[in-house]
N, C-alpha and C positions, 0 to 999 in steps of 0.2 A: 472568436476570441472572447476573453472575459469581458463582461459588461462594465465591470469596474475593478480596479486593482490598486491596492496600496503597497503591493509587494514588488520590488524590482529585483530581477535576477536575470542571469544569462539565459536566453531562450534555448530550450532543449527540443529536439525533434519530438513532435507530438501529433496525434491524430485529432486535430481540432475541427475537422470536417466530419460530422457524425456518420456520413455515408461510408467512411473508411473503417469505422469501428467494428461492425458486425463481421465483415470478412476476416479481420484480424482475429477476433474471438473464435471464429470457426477454425482458422489455421492453428491457433494456439491449442484448441481442444483436440484437434485431430493429430497434432504433434507429428506432422509428416516428415520433419527433419530428424526424428528419432532421438530427441533429447532425453536426458536422464529424468526419471520421475520427479526427483526432488527439485531439479532446475525448472521443470515445467510448473510444478506446484508453486515455486517461488515467483514466477512471472504471473501466475494467476492471482496469488496473494497480493502482489504489487498492484495489479489492476483493481483488485477489490478494496484494498486499504490505502493505496497511494502513499505508503511510507517510503522513505529513502532506502536504496538498495543495501547500504551498509547496515542500517538499522534492521532491515528485514532479515538478512541472513544471519545476524548475530542474536536473534531472538532466543530467549531461554524459556523453557517450560515453566519456570517459576514466575515468569511475567504474565502467564495466562490464568485468568480466573474463569473457569468453566461455568460456575454457577451464575455469576454476574454477567457473563459474556463480555468481558473486558480484557483487552490486551494492554498492559501498562508498559509503556516505553520509558525506561529510567531516564532521569534528567541528563545524565552524562552522555546518553546516546543522541540527544536532540541537538541539531546544528545550532550553534550560537546561543545555547541555553545552559551554559555551565554555571554551576553554583547557585541556581535559583532555588534549589530544593523542591522543585515542582516537577512531577512526572507528567508525561503526556498520555492521555487515555484514548484508546482506539476501540470503540464499540465493535463487537464481532457479529456480523450478519450470519445467517444460516450457512451460506456457502463457505464463509471463512471458517466457521466451526467444523464443517464437513471436511475441508481440506486439512485442517490441523489434526483432526482425528485420524485421518489417513497417515499423516506424517508421524503421529504418535505411535501408530502400530509398528513403525519402522525404527524410529529414533527415541521412543519413549524412555528408554533406559539411560539415555545420555542427557547432559545438561541442556544442549542446544537443539532447537527445533530442526535446524538444518545441519546437524552433525555430519562431519565428513572426515574420514580417516586420511583422505588424500590432501587435506588442507596443509599447505606449506607454512603460511604465516599464522593461520588461525585454525582451530579445530572445527570449523564450519565451512559451509559453501563459500567459494570465492565470490566476493561482491560483484565481480565483472561477469559472472556466469549468466545471470539473467539477461544482460545486454547481448552477450554472445548468442544466446538462444533466439532472441528477437531478431538479430541479424540473420541467423540461419533460417528463420521463417520467411526471409525475403524482405525484411523491413529496414535494411541498412539505410541510414540517413533519413528515415521517415518516422522512427519511433525509438526511444530509449526508455529504460525503466523510470527515469525521472520525469519523462513526458506524461506518465499517468496522472501526475499532479496537475498539469495544465489541462488534461482531458477532463478531470472531474470539475475543475474550476469552470470550464466552459460549458460542459454538457449538463452538469447538475443544475446550473442556473437556467440554461436555455430550455432543457427538456423537462426536468423535474421541478423547476421554479423554486429551487432552494435559495434562500437569501445568501448573498455574498458572504456576510460576516460569519455565518454558520460554517460554510465551507472553509473559509480562511482560518477559523479556529481549529477545525479538524485537521487542516494541513500543518498546524503548529506554527503558524506565522505570528509568533509573539515577539513584538518589537521591544524596544528599550523601555517601554512604559511599565514601571514597577507595579502600578495599580493593576494593569491587565495581567502581568505575570502572577501577581498574588492570588487572583481569583480565577485563573484559567483552568485549574485542575478539574473543576466540576461545572464550569460555566456552560450553560446551554447543553448539558449532556443529553437530555431527552431529545432535543432537536437534532443533535449530532448523531444519536442512535438512529433516529428516523432517516437521516441522510444516508447512513451506512446501509440500512436495510433496503431502502429504495434503490440505492445505487447497485447493490448486489442483485436485486430483482431485475433491474434494467439490463445488466450484463447477461444474466441468465436468459432473459427473454430474447436476447440478440446474439445467441450462439455460444456463450460460455458454458462449458460442462465441467463440473468438478468431480 
């Protein structure tokens, strides 16, 4: 579990024992349950970026800066961060860029990264689809998409020795402190980029294939 935490939330199923992570990454990469390519990519991106499922599936190509390797999540997509005028920046590691390029070859002509003609409420992948895929891989009750957030908080501290506050900032845990809100946009961005790169490398080294 996290060595320290100032964030209180309802616990979500998560692989907080590292020994469980590589088998999951292999299962995800082998896609033995035959999930759609886009759903599989969504779960992989969730593991790599640990953004919330609703934010992930509603990502737009206009939010992606390929040159700077930054995915900007608009303020209105961030839970509990309405009207701060501050977007949340997610540095894109090499596997994230590779996954997005594959999706671009399919959906590049549409506004949404996960564009779906089958969407009933939205023109993009159903936010519950990644969780269904995780369940179909045999991880019901053991892991959900939101659980990747607890995974990075635990393992990035314990394995990569990344300071808690860097992970917390990248998770977007900005509380009511207006001073923190005001300078979150770029705060510790080099350190956060390093976190994302090293986290991506760790997952690739332990079975993830993009």
